[in-house]
C-alpha positions as CSV (number, residue, x, y, z in Angstrom):
1,X,-11.7,-7.9,-17.6
2,X,-9.8,-5.8,-20.1
3,X,-7.2,-7.9,-21.9
4,X,-3.9,-6.4,-23.0
5,X,-3.0,-6.5,-26.7
6,X,-1.3,-9.6,-27.9
7,X,2.0,-7.7,-28.3
8,X,2.3,-7.3,-24.6
9,X,2.3,-11.0,-23.9
10,X,1.9,-13.3,-27.0
11,X,4.7,-15.8,-27.1
12,X,7.3,-13.4,-25.6
13,X,9.5,-14.8,-22.9
14,X,9.1,-13.4,-19.5
15,X,12.7,-12.2,-19.7
16,X,12.0,-10.4,-23.0
17,X,8.9,-8.8,-21.6
18,X,10.7,-7.5,-18.5
19,X,13.6,-6.3,-20.7
20,X,11.1,-4.3,-22.8
21,X,9.6,-2.8,-19.6
22,X,12.9,-1.5,-18.3
23,X,14.5,-0.2,-21.5
24,X,13.5,3.4,-20.7
25,X,14.5,3.1,-17.1
26,X,18.0,4.5,-17.6
27,X,19.6,1.0,-17.7
28,X,18.1,-0.3,-14.5
29,X,18.1,-4.1,-14.8
30,X,15.1,-6.3,-14.3
31,X,15.3,-9.7,-12.6
32,X,15.9,-12.6,-14.9
33,X,13.0,-14.9,-15.7
34,X,12.6,-18.1,-17.6
35,X,11.7,-18.6,-21.2
36,X,8.3,-20.0,-21.9
37,X,8.1,-23.4,-23.5
38,X,7.2,-23.8,-27.1
39,X,4.7,-26.6,-26.3
40,X,3.0,-28.3,-23.4
41,X,-0.4,-29.6,-22.5
42,X,-3.2,-27.0,-22.1
43,X,-6.0,-27.6,-19.7
44,X,-9.2,-25.6,-19.4
45,X,-11.3,-24.5,-16.4
46,X,-14.9,-23.2,-16.4
47,X,-17.6,-22.6,-13.7
48,X,-19.7,-25.0,-15.9
49,X,-17.0,-27.7,-15.8
50,X,-16.5,-30.9,-13.9
51,X,-13.4,-31.9,-11.9
52,X,-14.0,-35.5,-13.1
53,X,-13.6,-34.3,-16.8
54,X,-10.2,-34.5,-18.5
55,X,-9.9,-30.7,-18.8
56,X,-8.2,-30.9,-22.2
57,X,-10.8,-29.1,-24.3
58,X,-13.2,-26.2,-23.8
59,X,-16.0,-28.8,-24.0
60,X,-14.5,-30.8,-21.2
61,X,-13.2,-28.3,-18.7
62,X,-12.4,-28.7,-15.0
63,X,-14.6,-27.0,-12.5
64,X,-11.9,-25.6,-10.3
65,X,-8.5,-24.0,-10.9
66,X,-7.2,-26.2,-8.1
67,X,-8.0,-29.3,-10.3
68,X,-5.7,-27.7,-12.9
69,X,-3.1,-27.1,-10.2
70,X,-3.2,-30.7,-9.2
71,X,-2.4,-32.0,-12.7
72,X,-0.1,-29.4,-14.2
73,X,3.5,-30.4,-14.8
74,X,6.4,-28.2,-16.1
75,X,5.5,-26.7,-19.5
76,X,1.7,-26.9,-19.0
77,X,-0.8,-24.1,-19.2
78,X,-4.2,-23.7,-17.4
79,X,-6.5,-21.5,-19.5
80,X,-9.3,-20.2,-17.3
81,X,-12.7,-19.3,-18.8
82,X,-14.9,-16.4,-17.6
83,X,-16.3,-16.7,-14.1
84,X,-15.7,-16.3,-10.4
85,X,-13.7,-18.9,-8.6
86,X,-14.1,-19.1,-4.8
87,X,-11.0,-21.1,-3.9
88,X,-7.4,-20.9,-2.7
89,X,-5.2,-22.5,-5.3
90,X,-2.2,-24.4,-4.0
91,X,-0.1,-25.8,-6.9
92,X,1.0,-29.4,-6.5
93,X,4.3,-28.7,-8.2
94,X,6.5,-26.0,-9.7
95,X,7.6,-25.4,-13.2
96,X,11.3,-25.2,-14.2
97,X,13.4,-22.4,-15.6
98,X,13.0,-23.9,-19.1
99,X,9.4,-25.1,-18.6
100,X,7.4,-22.8,-16.4
101,X,3.8,-23.5,-15.5
102,X,1.2,-20.9,-16.5
103,X,-2.3,-20.0,-15.2
104,X,-3.9,-17.6,-17.6
105,X,-7.2,-16.1,-18.3
106,X,-8.5,-17.4,-21.7
107,X,-8.5,-14.9,-24.5
108,X,-11.3,-12.4,-23.9
109,X,-12.2,-14.0,-20.5
110,X,-13.1,-12.1,-17.4
111,X,-11.7,-14.2,-14.5
112,X,-11.9,-13.5,-10.8
113,X,-10.5,-15.5,-8.0
114,X,-12.5,-14.5,-5.0
115,X,-11.9,-14.7,-1.2
116,X,-15.5,-13.9,-0.5
117,X,-18.7,-16.0,-0.5
118,X,-22.3,-15.0,-0.7
119,X,-24.5,-14.9,2.4
120,X,-28.2,-14.5,2.5
121,X,-31.3,-15.3,4.5
122,X,-31.7,-11.7,5.9
123,X,-34.8,-10.8,7.8
124,X,-36.0,-7.4,9.1
125,X,-35.0,-6.7,12.7
126,X,-38.0,-6.0,14.8
127,X,-38.8,-4.1,18.0
128,X,-39.0,-7.4,19.8
129,X,-35.5,-8.2,18.6
130,X,-34.2,-4.9,20.0
131,X,-35.8,-5.8,23.4
132,X,-34.0,-9.1,23.3
133,X,-30.7,-7.5,22.3
134,X,-31.1,-5.0,25.2
135,X,-31.0,-7.8,27.7
136,X,-27.3,-8.1,27.0
137,X,-26.7,-4.5,25.9
138,X,-29.2,-2.1,27.5
139,X,-27.8,0.8,25.5
140,X,-29.3,-0.8,22.3
141,X,-32.7,0.5,23.3
142,X,-33.4,4.1,22.7
143,X,-30.4,4.4,20.4
144,X,-29.7,5.3,16.8
145,X,-29.9,1.6,16.1
146,X,-33.4,1.2,17.6
147,X,-34.5,4.2,15.5
148,X,-33.1,2.6,12.4
149,X,-35.0,-0.6,13.3
150,X,-38.2,1.4,13.6
151,X,-37.6,2.9,10.2
152,X,-37.2,-0.5,8.7
153,X,-33.5,-0.2,7.7
154,X,-31.9,-3.0,9.8
155,X,-31.7,-6.7,8.7
156,X,-29.9,-9.6,10.1
157,X,-28.9,-13.2,9.4
158,X,-27.3,-16.1,11.1
159,X,-23.7,-16.6,9.9
160,X,-20.4,-17.7,11.5
161,X,-17.8,-15.2,10.6
162,X,-15.3,-16.2,13.3
163,X,-14.6,-15.0,16.8
164,X,-12.4,-12.1,15.7
165,X,-14.5,-9.2,14.6
166,X,-11.4,-7.3,13.5
167,X,-11.0,-9.7,10.5
168,X,-14.7,-9.5,9.4
169,X,-15.1,-8.0,5.9
170,X,-18.6,-7.6,4.3
171,X,-19.4,-6.5,0.8
172,X,-22.6,-5.4,-0.9
173,X,-22.6,-5.5,-4.7
174,X,-18.8,-5.8,-4.7
175,X,-18.2,-2.7,-2.5
176,X,-16.9,-3.0,1.0
177,X,-19.3,-2.1,3.8
178,X,-17.9,-0.6,7.1
179,X,-18.3,-1.7,10.7
180,X,-20.7,0.5,12.6
181,X,-18.7,3.2,14.4
182,X,-18.6,6.7,15.8
183,X,-18.2,9.1,14.2
184,X,-19.8,7.7,11.1
185,X,-16.7,7.9,8.7
186,X,-18.5,7.7,5.4
187,X,-17.7,5.1,2.7
188,X,-14.4,6.4,1.3
189,X,-11.8,4.4,3.2
190,X,-9.0,6.9,2.5
191,X,-11.1,10.0,3.3
192,X,-13.0,9.2,6.5
193,X,-14.7,11.8,8.7
194,X,-12.2,12.5,11.6
195,X,-12.9,13.2,15.2
196,X,-10.2,14.8,17.4
197,X,-9.5,14.6,21.1
198,X,-10.6,17.8,22.9
199,X,-9.3,20.0,25.7
200,X,-8.5,18.0,28.8
201,X,-7.3,14.9,27.0
202,X,-4.1,13.3,28.4
203,X,-2.4,10.0,29.0
204,X,-5.0,7.3,28.1
205,X,-8.1,9.5,28.3
206,X,-9.9,11.1,25.4
207,X,-12.0,14.1,26.4
208,X,-14.5,15.4,23.9
209,X,-17.7,17.4,24.4
210,X,-19.1,15.5,21.3
211,X,-19.1,12.2,23.3
212,X,-22.7,12.5,24.4
213,X,-23.5,8.8,24.9
214,X,-24.5,7.8,28.5
215,X,-21.9,6.7,31.1
216,X,-20.8,3.2,30.4
217,X,-22.0,3.1,26.8
218,X,-18.5,2.8,25.4
219,X,-17.1,0.3,27.9
220,X,-15.5,-2.5,26.1
221,X,-15.6,-0.8,22.7
222,X,-12.6,-0.9,20.3
223,X,-10.8,2.3,19.8
224,X,-8.6,3.4,16.8
225,X,-6.3,6.3,17.4
226,X,-3.9,8.2,15.2
227,X,-1.3,10.9,16.0
228,X,1.8,12.0,14.2
229,X,3.3,8.7,12.8
230,X,1.3,6.2,14.9
231,X,-2.0,4.6,14.2
232,X,-3.0,2.2,17.1
233,X,-5.9,0.2,18.4
234,X,-7.0,-0.7,21.9
235,X,-10.2,-1.1,24.0
236,X,-12.2,1.3,26.1
237,X,-11.7,0.6,29.8
238,X,-14.4,3.1,31.0
239,X,-16.5,5.8,29.7
240,X,-18.6,8.8,30.8
241,X,-20.4,11.6,29.1
242,X,-17.7,13.6,27.5
243,X,-14.8,11.1,27.9
244,X,-13.5,7.6,27.3
245,X,-10.5,6.1,29.0
246,X,-8.5,3.5,27.1
247,X,-6.9,0.3,28.3
248,X,-3.5,1.8,27.3
249,X,-2.3,5.1,26.0
250,X,-1.2,4.9,22.3
251,X,2.2,3.4,22.0
252,X,5.3,5.3,20.8
253,X,4.0,8.7,22.2
254,X,2.2,7.2,25.3
255,X,-0.4,10.0,25.4
256,X,-3.5,11.4,23.9
257,X,-2.9,14.9,22.6
258,X,-5.7,17.5,22.5
259,X,-6.6,18.7,19.0
260,X,-4.0,16.3,17.5
261,X,-5.1,12.7,18.3
262,X,-7.8,11.5,16.0
263,X,-10.0,8.6,17.2
264,X,-12.9,6.4,16.3
265,X,-15.0,4.0,18.4
266,X,-16.6,0.7,17.3
267,X,-18.0,-2.5,18.6
268,X,-21.4,-1.2,19.8
269,X,-24.6,-2.1,18.0
270,X,-26.2,1.2,19.0
271,X,-24.1,2.9,16.3
272,X,-25.6,0.8,13.5
273,X,-27.6,3.6,11.8
274,X,-26.0,4.6,8.5
275,X,-25.9,3.3,4.9
276,X,-23.2,0.8,4.2
277,X,-22.7,-0.2,7.9
278,X,-22.7,-3.6,9.6
279,X,-22.4,-5.0,13.1
280,X,-21.4,-8.6,13.9
281,X,-22.3,-10.3,17.1
282,X,-19.6,-12.9,17.4
283,X,-21.2,-14.6,20.4
284,X,-24.6,-15.1,18.7
285,X,-23.0,-15.5,15.3
286,X,-25.3,-13.0,13.8
287,X,-24.7,-10.3,11.2
288,X,-26.7,-7.1,11.1
289,X,-26.8,-4.8,8.1
290,X,-28.2,-1.3,7.5
291,X,-30.1,-1.3,4.2
292,X,-32.4,0.9,2.2
293,X,-34.1,-2.3,1.0
294,X,-33.8,-6.1,1.6
295,X,-30.1,-7.2,1.4
296,X,-31.2,-10.4,-0.3
297,X,-32.0,-8.3,-3.3
298,X,-28.3,-7.5,-3.5
299,X,-25.2,-9.6,-3.6
300,X,-24.0,-9.6,0.0
301,X,-20.7,-11.4,0.6
302,X,-18.2,-12.0,3.4
303,X,-14.5,-12.6,3.2
304,X,-13.7,-16.3,3.8
305,X,-10.2,-16.9,2.3
306,X,-7.0,-14.8,2.7
307,X,-5.2,-16.3,-0.3
308,X,-6.4,-16.8,-3.9
309,X,-3.1,-18.4,-4.9
310,X,-0.8,-19.8,-2.2
311,X,2.6,-20.1,-4.0
312,X,4.6,-20.5,-0.8
313,X,6.3,-23.6,-2.1
314,X,6.1,-22.8,-5.8
315,X,8.5,-21.5,-8.4
316,X,8.7,-20.9,-12.1
317,X,5.1,-20.2,-12.4
318,X,3.2,-17.4,-14.2
319,X,-0.3,-16.1,-13.3
320,X,-1.5,-13.9,-16.2
321,X,-4.6,-11.7,-16.6
322,X,-6.5,-12.9,-13.5
323,X,-8.6,-10.8,-11.2
324,X,-8.5,-11.0,-7.4
325,X,-11.4,-10.0,-5.1
326,X,-11.0,-9.9,-1.3
327,X,-7.9,-12.1,-1.6
328,X,-4.3,-12.0,-2.6
329,X,-1.3,-14.0,-3.8
330,X,1.7,-15.0,-1.7
331,X,5.0,-16.6,-2.6
332,X,7.5,-18.1,-0.1
333,X,11.2,-17.8,0.8
334,X,12.2,-20.5,-1.7
335,X,10.0,-19.3,-4.6
336,X,11.8,-18.2,-7.7
337,X,10.8,-17.3,-11.2
338,X,7.2,-16.5,-10.3
339,X,5.6,-13.8,-12.6
340,X,2.3,-12.1,-11.8
341,X,1.2,-10.3,-14.9
342,X,-1.9,-8.2,-15.5
343,X,-3.4,-8.9,-12.1
344,X,-6.5,-6.8,-11.2
345,X,-6.7,-7.0,-7.5
346,X,-9.3,-5.3,-5.3
347,X,-9.6,-5.6,-1.5
348,X,-6.3,-7.5,-1.2
349,X,-6.0,-7.5,2.6
350,X,-8.1,-6.5,5.5
351,X,-7.7,-6.0,9.2
352,X,-8.9,-3.4,11.7
353,X,-6.6,-4.4,14.6
354,X,-3.2,-2.8,14.8
355,X,-1.6,-3.2,18.2
356,X,-3.8,-6.2,19.2
357,X,-3.2,-5.5,22.9
358,X,0.5,-4.9,22.5
359,X,2.0,-1.6,23.7
360,X,5.4,-1.6,22.0
361,X,6.0,0.9,19.3
362,X,7.7,-1.3,16.8
363,X,5.1,-3.9,16.3
364,X,2.4,-1.3,16.1
365,X,3.9,1.0,13.4
366,X,4.9,-2.0,11.2
367,X,1.6,-3.8,11.3
368,X,0.9,-5.2,7.9
369,X,4.2,-4.3,6.3
370,X,5.5,-7.8,5.7
371,X,2.3,-9.8,5.3
372,X,-0.3,-7.9,3.3
373,X,-1.1,-7.1,-0.3
374,X,0.6,-9.1,-3.1
375,X,3.4,-10.8,-1.1
376,X,6.5,-11.6,-3.2
377,X,9.1,-13.4,-1.2
378,X,12.0,-15.5,-2.5
379,X,14.1,-14.5,-5.4
380,X,13.7,-13.3,-9.0
381,X,9.9,-13.0,-8.8
382,X,7.9,-10.1,-10.4
383,X,4.6,-8.4,-10.4
384,X,4.0,-6.3,-13.6
385,X,1.3,-4.5,-15.5
386,X,-1.2,-5.0,-12.6
387,X,-3.9,-2.8,-11.1
388,X,-4.1,-3.1,-7.3
389,X,-6.4,-1.2,-5.0
390,X,-8.2,-1.2,-1.6
391,X,-6.1,-2.8,1.1
392,X,-5.8,-2.2,4.8
393,X,-2.1,-2.8,4.3
394,X,0.1,-2.9,1.2
395,X,-0.5,-3.0,-2.4
396,X,2.7,-5.1,-2.8
397,X,5.2,-6.4,-0.3
398,X,8.6,-7.2,-1.8
399,X,10.5,-9.5,0.5
400,X,13.5,-11.7,-0.2
401,X,15.9,-10.5,-2.9
402,X,16.1,-9.6,-6.6
403,X,12.3,-9.2,-7.0
404,X,10.6,-6.7,-9.2
405,X,7.5,-4.5,-9.3
406,X,7.1,-2.7,-12.6
407,X,4.4,-0.9,-14.5
408,X,1.7,-1.3,-11.8
409,X,-1.1,1.1,-10.9
410,X,-1.7,1.0,-7.1
411,X,-4.2,3.2,-5.2
412,X,-6.4,3.4,-2.1
413,X,-4.2,1.2,0.1
414,X,-3.0,1.3,3.7
415,X,-6.3,2.6,4.9
416,X,-5.4,1.7,8.4
417,X,-2.5,4.2,8.3
418,X,0.5,2.0,9.4
419,X,3.9,1.8,7.8
420,X,2.4,-0.4,5.1
421,X,2.6,1.2,1.7
422,X,1.7,1.1,-2.0
423,X,4.9,-0.9,-2.3
424,X,6.6,-2.1,0.9
425,X,10.2,-2.9,0.0
426,X,12.1,-5.2,2.4
427,X,15.1,-7.5,1.9
428,X,17.5,-6.0,-0.7
429,X,18.5,-5.9,-4.4
430,X,14.8,-5.1,-5.3
431,X,13.7,-3.2,-8.4
432,X,10.7,-0.9,-8.2
433,X,10.3,1.1,-11.5
434,X,7.5,2.8,-13.5
435,X,4.7,2.4,-11.0
436,X,1.8,4.9,-10.5
437,X,0.8,5.0,-6.8
438,X,-1.9,7.3,-5.4
439,X,-4.2,7.8,-2.4
440,X,-2.3,5.9,0.3
441,X,-2.6,6.1,4.1
442,X,1.1,6.8,4.6
443,X,3.9,6.3,2.1
444,X,3.8,5.4,-1.6
445,X,7.0,3.3,-1.2
446,X,8.3,2.2,2.2
447,X,11.9,1.3,1.6
448,X,13.5,-0.9,4.3
449,X,16.7,-2.9,3.9
450,X,17.8,-6.1,5.5
451,X,20.0,-9.0,4.5
452,X,18.6,-12.4,3.3
453,X,20.3,-15.4,4.8
454,X,22.6,-17.2,2.4
455,X,22.5,-14.5,-0.3
456,X,24.9,-11.7,-1.2
457,X,23.2,-8.4,-0.5
458,X,23.0,-5.5,-3.0
459,X,21.4,-2.2,-3.7
460,X,17.7,-1.5,-4.4
461,X,16.6,0.5,-7.4
462,X,13.6,2.8,-7.0
463,X,13.1,4.7,-10.2
464,X,10.6,6.3,-12.6
465,X,7.6,6.1,-10.2
466,X,4.8,8.6,-10.0
467,X,3.5,9.0,-6.5
468,X,0.7,11.3,-5.2
469,X,-1.9,11.6,-2.6
470,X,0.3,10.2,0.2
471,X,0.2,11.0,4.0
472,X,-3.6,10.7,4.1
473,X,-3.7,8.9,7.5
474,X,-0.2,9.4,9.0
475,X,2.4,12.1,9.2
476,X,6.2,12.4,9.4
477,X,6.3,10.6,6.1
478,X,7.1,10.9,2.4
479,X,6.1,9.6,-1.0
480,X,9.3,7.4,-0.7
481,X,10.1,6.8,3.0
482,X,13.2,4.9,4.2
483,X,14.3,4.2,7.8
484,X,16.3,3.5,10.0
485,X,20.1,3.4,10.6
486,X,20.7,1.1,7.6
487,X,23.7,1.2,5.2
488,X,21.9,1.0,1.9
489,X,24.8,-0.1,-0.3
490,X,24.3,2.6,-2.9
491,X,20.6,2.1,-3.3
492,X,19.4,4.4,-6.1
493,X,16.2,6.5,-5.8
494,X,16.0,8.4,-9.0
495,X,13.7,9.9,-11.7
496,X,10.7,9.8,-9.5
497,X,7.8,12.4,-9.6
498,X,6.5,12.9,-6.1
499,X,3.7,15.4,-5.7
500,X,0.5,16.5,-4.1
501,X,0.5,14.9,-0.7
502,X,-3.0,14.9,0.8
503,X,-3.0,14.7,4.6
504,X,-6.6,14.3,5.9
505,X,-5.6,15.1,9.4
506,X,-5.5,18.7,10.8
507,X,-2.4,17.7,12.8
508,X,1.0,19.3,12.1
509,X,2.3,18.4,8.7
510,X,5.9,18.0,9.8
511,X,7.9,15.6,7.7
512,X,5.9,15.4,4.6
513,X,8.4,15.3,1.8
514,X,9.0,13.6,-1.5
515,X,11.9,11.3,-0.3
516,X,12.6,11.0,3.4
517,X,15.8,9.3,4.6
518,X,14.8,9.1,8.3
519,X,16.8,8.4,11.4
520,X,20.3,7.7,10.1
521,X,20.0,6.2,6.6
522,X,23.3,6.2,4.8
523,X,24.8,5.3,1.4
524,X,21.9,6.4,-0.8
525,X,22.0,7.9,-4.2
526,X,19.0,10.3,-4.5
527,X,19.1,11.9,-7.9
528,X,17.0,13.5,-10.6
529,X,13.7,13.4,-8.6
530,X,11.0,16.1,-9.0
531,X,8.5,17.1,-6.4
532,X,5.9,19.7,-5.6
533,X,3.5,20.3,-2.7
534,X,5.8,18.8,-0.2
535,X,6.3,20.8,3.0
536,X,9.9,19.7,3.5
537,X,10.7,19.7,-0.2
538,X,11.6,16.9,-2.6
539,X,14.3,15.4,-0.3
540,X,14.6,15.3,3.5
541,X,17.7,14.0,5.3
542,X,17.3,13.2,9.0
543,X,20.5,12.0,10.6
544,X,19.1,11.5,14.0
545,X,20.7,8.5,15.6
546,X,23.5,7.1,13.5
547,X,23.9,10.0,11.2
548,X,23.3,10.7,7.5
549,X,26.6,9.4,5.9
550,X,27.8,8.9,2.3
551,X,24.5,10.0,0.7
552,X,24.6,11.6,-2.7
553,X,21.8,14.1,-3.3
554,X,22.2,15.2,-6.9
555,X,20.2,17.2,-9.4
556,X,16.8,17.1,-7.7
557,X,14.1,19.7,-8.3
558,X,11.8,21.0,-5.5
559,X,14.0,21.8,-2.5
560,X,15.0,19.9,0.6
561,X,15.3,19.9,4.4
562,X,18.4,18.9,6.4
563,X,17.8,17.7,9.9
564,X,20.3,16.4,12.5
565,X,23.3,16.6,10.1
566,X,25.2,19.4,11.9
567,X,26.9,17.8,14.9
568,X,30.6,16.8,14.3
569,X,30.8,13.7,12.2
570,X,27.0,13.5,11.8
571,X,27.0,13.7,8.0
572,X,30.5,12.8,6.8
573,X,30.7,11.7,3.1
574,X,27.3,13.2,2.2
575,X,27.3,15.3,-1.0
576,X,24.5,17.7,-2.0
577,X,25.2,18.9,-5.6
578,X,23.3,20.5,-8.4
579,X,19.9,20.8,-6.8
580,X,17.1,23.4,-7.5
581,X,14.9,24.7,-4.8
582,X,15.1,26.1,-1.2
583,X,17.2,24.1,1.2
584,X,15.9,24.3,4.7
585,X,18.2,23.8,7.6
586,X,21.1,25.1,5.6
587,X,22.7,27.2,8.3
588,X,25.7,25.3,9.7
589,X,24.8,22.2,7.7
590,X,28.4,21.6,6.7
591,X,29.5,21.4,10.3
592,X,28.7,17.7,10.3
593,X,30.9,16.9,7.4
594,X,28.6,17.1,4.4
595,X,29.5,19.0,1.3
596,X,27.2,21.5,-0.5
597,X,28.1,22.6,-3.9
598,X,26.5,24.2,-7.0
599,X,22.9,24.3,-5.7
600,X,21.1,27.3,-7.2
601,X,20.4,30.2,-4.8
602,X,16.6,30.0,-4.2
603,X,16.5,33.8,-4.7
604,X,17.4,33.2,-8.4
605,X,14.5,32.2,-10.7
606,X,15.5,29.0,-12.5
607,X,13.1,30.0,-15.4
608,X,11.2,26.8,-15.8
609,X,9.1,26.1,-18.9
610,X,5.8,26.2,-16.9
611,X,6.2,25.8,-13.2
612,X,2.5,26.6,-12.6
613,X,1.7,23.4,-14.5
614,X,4.6,21.5,-13.1
615,X,6.8,21.5,-16.2
616,X,10.2,21.9,-14.6
617,X,12.3,21.7,-17.7
618,X,14.6,24.7,-18.3
619,X,14.0,27.4,-20.7
620,X,16.7,28.7,-23.0
621,X,17.5,31.6,-20.7
622,X,17.6,29.5,-17.5
623,X,20.5,30.3,-15.1
624,X,20.5,26.6,-14.2
625,X,22.0,25.7,-17.6
626,X,25.6,24.8,-18.0
627,X,26.2,25.2,-14.3
628,X,26.4,21.7,-12.7
629,X,29.2,19.5,-11.5
630,X,29.5,16.7,-14.1
631,X,28.4,13.4,-12.6
632,X,28.6,10.6,-15.2
633,X,25.6,8.4,-15.2
634,X,23.7,11.1,-13.2
635,X,23.4,14.2,-15.3
636,X,24.3,13.2,-18.8
637,X,22.4,14.4,-21.8
638,X,22.6,18.2,-21.8
639,X,23.3,19.9,-25.1
640,X,25.5,22.4,-23.3
641,X,29.2,21.9,-22.6
642,X,28.4,21.3,-18.9
643,X,25.3,19.7,-17.3
644,X,22.3,21.5,-16.0
645,X,21.2,21.9,-12.4
646,X,18.0,20.1,-11.5
647,X,16.3,16.9,-12.7
648,X,16.0,17.8,-16.4
649,X,19.0,18.3,-18.6
650,X,18.6,21.1,-21.1
651,X,17.9,19.9,-24.6
652,X,17.6,16.2,-23.5
653,X,14.3,14.3,-24.1
654,X,12.0,14.7,-21.1
655,X,11.9,11.6,-19.0
656,X,8.6,10.5,-17.6
657,X,7.5,8.5,-14.6
658,X,4.6,6.2,-13.8
659,X,3.1,3.1,-15.4
660,X,3.6,2.9,-19.1
661,X,0.2,2.1,-20.3
């Protein structure tokens, strides 16, 4: 694993580190963290060690990180030598504010805590095996599977992966394989081949001329559907050539929509016929793989552990420079002072069920939001300088209060397309700054707000993030999405660069924006954000429900859309000042009470430095100079007597977004 230079960690206190990380962020404070001790016992861990050793030297290391966790006391450090550690570490005790406990990769070490374990003993599947399988599933004969068996591409082994196939995750040479399904999606989890319901689809029935399997073939299969903002799962009740009927229509919309609802079908061995695919028979406890050669010549693994570090009852603990594979880290409601620094996590969380038999909308769209990815609950915890990728749900879940996510690179997450996100923000008083987020199923940041029992609530700070490639698997969404009917206590969303959404679906692209305050969000400050490629512009206000009240939308570049703000009293207190770009929904917008002022007429060219290459600073001749309403703390820095319109003040140093490394 690449190690950061000593100046990034060294003997700095966690507080000093976080202070340095947020100096550029226009004064946004970081959560307080404890000072590291000057001394404490150091223990060592190595795959070549013994848990009966004393662990106090590199020559007498422990074998497992858990052994370190059993003996560490406040002020101690566990240095971990290169290797892969297949365990869930549960610390026996916490550190203190003055004497934290530290788990750190040793200098130059490449350390991975893995949730997967190797499986082997694969044997070629034979024609006789197909005949036996066909006793239970007659469609296995004369299928793509039987053809692949005849071609020598199917292998199997006995292994118990549990009764729930939707939690099975298999890897070959550290890359995730996919469950056999139709259509074959390919191996890019955020760019699958998509199949759409055809003419005649309605209610719970998918009609499609491409469904050529025999009648009954798909009975009992699992179905994944996606339409508009809803991804859902259910089972197939009955099937015929050209159609499948689901146990229940997709929740929220309660219908299958021709040419709009995408779907995929799995759970049938007959579809095991493509590279990178597997099929698991939970009854027989047998795993089948498609392979160009013997799987035993590769490293084949299956996920066995959900958590690499279980910090549910742990505080004042630092985990530094450690990799995660097929596992994650979780803190608990009482955790405080936990720092995750330099984590390299791949395949953090996995599931393929969404509704799990439920038909209610809420539990479906929020699947994975609160319990996937790196889960930071409690108070004054942080994840910094980390690289996180490949999760069915979140990259990071911020729960609790006064937690921080800063300088992280997050990509290829939320491949199930729910309201999970690169960073899912819950609770309140959270800080999310200087992260780079790309290729996500829905939103880069999903910003919710709720109180935490016993704590005084406050605003969130979402600033200086660079987000791209969002909306890949779901629509009616944004790079930064927030909903619904919450009073956000002045939550600041500022200095973010939000660009190049990449919807894979051919469905309508309604709602794709940079920042989307959906269904009645109020008391937000949305300022100095830049966006491009967004259908609805950099900002969208949707007052449906409780109205869009007391929002300040200031100095953004890239246009906006106003929706459900026009009825009497629907947008009182909202101010839209100093913005650049077309404002859609402008006619009658002030009827609901909002105030529009000093936004540049879109017919007037603002004369950017280089709009084609997304440099939206103002040239010397720009009509946006010296024109803005002065808003202290929002549009300071211009060299002109009055501030500039838009996100960049003329003559001021150009601010930048994204992880600073």
